[in-house]
C-alpha positions as CSV (number, residue, x, y, z in Angstrom):
1,M,-25.0,-1.9,-37.2
2,K,-24.0,1.4,-35.6
3,S,-26.9,2.8,-33.6
4,I,-28.5,6.2,-34.0
5,F,-26.4,7.4,-31.1
6,M,-23.4,8.0,-33.3
7,R,-20.1,8.0,-31.4
8,K,-17.3,10.3,-32.4
9,N,-14.4,9.2,-34.5
10,I,-11.2,10.8,-33.1
11,V,-7.6,10.9,-34.1
12,A,-5.5,12.1,-31.2
13,G,-1.8,12.8,-31.3
14,N,0.4,12.2,-28.3
15,W,3.6,14.2,-28.7
16,K,5.0,12.7,-25.5
17,M,8.2,14.4,-24.3
18,N,9.0,15.9,-27.7
19,K,9.2,19.4,-29.3
20,T,10.4,22.7,-27.8
21,L,7.8,25.3,-27.3
22,Q,8.8,26.9,-30.6
23,E,8.8,23.6,-32.5
24,G,5.4,22.7,-31.0
25,L,3.9,26.0,-32.0
26,A,5.3,25.5,-35.6
27,L,3.8,22.0,-35.8
28,A,0.4,23.0,-34.4
29,T,0.1,26.0,-36.7
30,E,1.1,23.9,-39.7
31,L,-1.5,21.4,-38.8
32,N,-4.1,24.2,-38.3
33,T,-3.4,25.5,-41.8
34,I,-3.7,22.0,-43.4
35,L,-7.0,21.2,-41.6
36,S,-8.5,24.6,-42.3
37,N,-8.2,23.8,-46.0
38,S,-9.9,20.4,-45.7
39,K,-12.6,19.2,-43.5
40,P,-11.5,15.9,-41.7
41,N,-14.1,13.1,-41.2
42,C,-13.1,12.9,-37.6
43,E,-12.4,15.0,-34.5
44,V,-8.7,15.9,-34.3
45,V,-6.9,16.3,-31.0
46,I,-3.2,17.0,-30.2
47,G,-1.7,16.1,-26.8
48,T,1.2,18.5,-26.1
49,P,3.6,18.9,-23.1
50,F,2.1,21.1,-20.3
51,I,4.3,24.1,-21.1
52,H,2.9,24.3,-24.7
53,L,-0.8,24.2,-23.8
54,A,-1.7,27.9,-23.4
55,S,0.5,29.1,-26.3
56,I,-0.9,26.6,-28.7
57,A,-4.5,27.1,-27.6
58,S,-4.2,30.8,-28.5
59,A,-2.4,30.1,-31.8
60,I,-4.8,27.7,-33.4
61,D,-8.6,27.3,-34.0
62,T,-9.6,25.1,-31.1
63,S,-13.0,24.4,-32.7
64,K,-11.0,22.5,-35.4
65,I,-8.2,21.0,-33.3
66,G,-8.8,19.9,-29.7
67,I,-5.9,20.2,-27.2
68,A,-5.1,17.6,-24.7
69,A,-2.6,17.5,-21.7
70,Q,-0.7,14.3,-21.4
71,N,-1.4,13.9,-17.6
72,C,-2.7,15.7,-14.6
73,A,-2.1,15.6,-10.8
74,D,-4.2,13.4,-8.5
75,K,-4.5,16.4,-6.1
76,E,-6.6,19.6,-6.5
77,S,-3.9,22.1,-5.5
78,G,-1.4,22.7,-2.8
79,A,2.2,21.9,-1.9
80,Y,3.0,19.5,-4.7
81,T,6.0,21.0,-6.4
82,G,6.3,20.3,-10.1
83,E,2.7,19.0,-10.4
84,V,0.0,20.4,-12.7
85,S,-3.6,20.2,-11.7
86,A,-6.7,19.6,-13.8
87,S,-8.0,23.1,-13.1
88,M,-4.7,24.6,-14.3
89,I,-5.0,22.5,-17.5
90,K,-8.6,23.6,-18.0
91,S,-7.5,27.3,-17.6
92,T,-5.2,27.0,-20.6
93,G,-8.0,26.2,-23.1
94,A,-7.2,22.5,-23.2
95,E,-10.3,20.2,-23.6
96,Y,-8.9,16.8,-23.0
97,V,-6.4,15.0,-20.8
98,I,-4.6,11.7,-21.5
99,L,-4.7,9.5,-18.4
100,G,-3.3,6.1,-17.6
101,H,-0.9,5.9,-20.5
102,S,1.3,2.8,-20.4
103,E,4.4,4.9,-19.9
104,R,2.9,6.6,-16.8
105,R,1.9,3.3,-15.4
106,A,5.3,1.7,-16.1
107,Y,7.7,4.5,-15.4
108,Y,5.9,6.5,-12.7
109,G,4.1,3.8,-10.8
110,E,0.6,5.1,-11.5
111,T,-1.8,2.7,-9.8
112,Y,-5.6,2.1,-10.3
113,E,-6.3,4.2,-7.3
114,I,-4.1,7.1,-8.4
115,L,-5.8,7.0,-11.8
116,K,-9.2,6.9,-10.3
117,E,-8.5,10.2,-8.5
118,K,-7.1,11.7,-11.7
119,V,-10.2,10.8,-13.7
120,L,-12.5,12.3,-11.0
121,L,-10.5,15.5,-10.9
122,A,-10.5,15.8,-14.7
123,L,-14.2,15.3,-14.9
124,K,-14.8,17.8,-12.0
125,N,-12.9,20.4,-14.1
126,E,-14.8,19.6,-17.3
127,L,-11.9,18.0,-19.0
128,K,-12.5,14.9,-21.2
129,P,-10.3,12.0,-20.2
130,I,-8.7,9.9,-22.9
131,F,-8.2,6.9,-20.6
132,C,-5.6,4.4,-21.7
133,I,-5.7,0.6,-21.1
134,G,-3.7,-2.3,-22.5
135,E,-1.5,-5.3,-21.9
136,V,2.3,-5.8,-22.1
137,K,4.0,-8.5,-24.3
138,E,4.1,-11.1,-21.5
139,E,0.4,-10.7,-20.8
140,R,-0.5,-10.9,-24.6
141,E,1.7,-14.1,-24.9
142,A,0.0,-15.6,-22.0
143,N,-3.4,-14.7,-23.6
144,K,-4.3,-12.5,-20.6
145,Q,-5.1,-9.4,-22.5
146,N,-8.8,-9.6,-21.7
147,E,-8.4,-9.9,-18.0
148,V,-5.8,-7.1,-18.0
149,V,-8.0,-4.5,-19.7
150,K,-11.0,-5.6,-17.6
151,A,-9.0,-5.1,-14.3
152,Q,-7.8,-1.6,-15.6
153,L,-11.4,-0.5,-16.3
154,E,-12.7,-1.9,-13.1
155,G,-9.9,-0.4,-11.1
156,S,-10.2,3.2,-12.3
157,V,-13.3,4.1,-14.3
158,F,-16.1,1.6,-13.6
159,N,-16.7,3.4,-10.3
160,L,-18.3,6.3,-12.3
161,S,-21.9,6.9,-12.9
162,A,-23.1,6.2,-16.5
163,E,-23.4,10.0,-17.1
164,E,-19.8,10.5,-15.9
165,F,-18.6,7.5,-17.9
166,S,-20.2,9.0,-21.1
167,K,-17.7,11.8,-21.0
168,I,-14.7,9.5,-21.3
169,V,-12.8,8.3,-24.4
170,I,-11.1,4.9,-24.1
171,A,-7.8,4.3,-25.8
172,Y,-6.6,0.7,-26.1
173,E,-2.9,0.4,-26.3
174,P,-1.2,-3.0,-27.0
175,V,1.9,-2.0,-25.0
176,W,3.9,-4.5,-27.0
177,A,3.2,-2.6,-30.2
178,I,4.1,0.9,-29.0
179,G,7.3,2.3,-30.6
180,T,8.3,-1.3,-31.5
181,G,7.1,-1.2,-35.1
182,L,4.9,-4.1,-34.2
183,T,1.2,-3.5,-34.8
184,A,-1.8,-5.6,-33.7
185,T,-3.4,-7.0,-36.8
186,S,-6.6,-5.4,-37.8
187,E,-8.4,-8.5,-36.6
188,Q,-6.6,-8.4,-33.2
189,A,-7.6,-4.7,-32.8
190,Q,-11.2,-5.3,-33.7
191,E,-11.4,-8.4,-31.4
192,I,-10.2,-6.6,-28.2
193,H,-12.1,-3.3,-29.0
194,A,-15.3,-5.4,-29.3
195,Y,-14.5,-7.1,-26.0
196,I,-14.0,-3.7,-24.3
197,R,-17.3,-2.4,-25.7
198,G,-18.9,-5.6,-24.4
199,L,-17.5,-4.9,-20.9
200,I,-18.9,-1.3,-21.0
201,A,-22.3,-2.7,-22.2
202,D,-22.3,-5.2,-19.2
203,K,-21.6,-2.3,-16.8
204,Y,-23.5,0.6,-18.2
205,G,-25.9,-0.8,-20.9
206,K,-25.8,-1.0,-24.6
207,E,-26.6,2.6,-25.3
208,T,-23.6,3.9,-23.3
209,A,-21.4,1.3,-24.9
210,E,-22.4,2.2,-28.4
211,N,-21.7,5.9,-27.6
212,T,-18.2,5.3,-26.2
213,T,-15.3,6.2,-28.5
214,I,-12.6,3.5,-28.3
215,L,-9.3,4.5,-29.9
216,Y,-6.5,2.2,-31.0
217,G,-3.0,3.2,-29.9
218,G,-0.2,1.0,-31.1
219,S,2.1,2.1,-34.0
220,C,-0.7,3.4,-36.0
221,N,0.6,5.2,-39.1
222,P,-0.5,6.5,-42.6
223,G,0.1,3.0,-44.0
224,N,-2.2,1.1,-41.7
225,A,-4.7,3.6,-40.4
226,K,-7.4,3.1,-43.1
227,E,-7.5,-0.7,-42.5
228,L,-7.5,-0.3,-38.6
229,F,-10.2,2.4,-38.7
230,A,-12.4,0.3,-41.0
231,N,-13.2,-2.0,-38.1
232,P,-16.7,-1.5,-36.6
233,D,-15.3,-1.0,-33.0
234,V,-12.2,1.0,-33.8
235,D,-13.2,4.7,-33.6
236,G,-9.9,6.2,-34.3
237,G,-6.4,6.3,-32.9
238,L,-4.1,7.6,-30.2
239,I,-1.0,8.4,-32.3
240,G,2.5,8.7,-31.1
241,G,5.4,8.9,-33.5
242,A,3.3,9.7,-36.6
243,S,1.8,12.8,-34.8
244,L,5.2,14.6,-34.7
245,K,5.1,15.5,-38.4
246,A,2.1,17.3,-39.9
247,A,2.1,15.3,-43.1
248,D,2.2,11.9,-41.3
249,F,-0.5,13.0,-38.9
250,K,-2.6,14.2,-41.8
251,G,-2.0,10.8,-43.4
252,V,-3.5,9.1,-40.3
253,I,-6.5,11.5,-40.2
254,D,-7.1,10.6,-43.9
255,G,-7.7,7.0,-42.7
256,F,-11.2,8.2,-42.2
């Protein structure tokens, strides 16, 4: 039974390191046209590379499609060559920032502490974090997924006040199912999403937990979106490969 505090359903695309600026603009405007002709039953977000943010924000209707950066710096400003701060992201017209993605954790050594700083800076600059958690294949095979996601939440976001936490979207990524073609079964997805919501309820109370949007991010596509989104605790998806073509992304959005 979903409470009167209806949480948002969100389908968020993560383009990762794909699309030139021109290609990205073409994709975003195509999506903008498709969605202006039909009202989706969820909020739609696209996570673009940093250099695309400002151009895309001015080219589309940001009341229909939210824009996310894929990362932000863990410092406010200063001599950090090549870094992009939360305030810079905010200034482009972006509304969200994806933080803690499994690729950032694995390839760039992002720790709980670094992510804690990034979340605080995102919130300070009025960006909504899409905070990613999830286990790798060895952890799933050892049946440790619950303790992994618990540690990730405790390490980086359970320091927040209930009011701050209410501004966060959680994205569960079974790392073993990203780009591998493997997908958690609908039952596996529901089971861990319910567990995550339970952890939030234990920490912040039932109302906050019921209001928290929890996305599924693991090889979600037009073929399985409807079944995944039908679960009571799956509130949408963080979409990788299927977000790089407008028709595929629309197919996922239509899962709602």
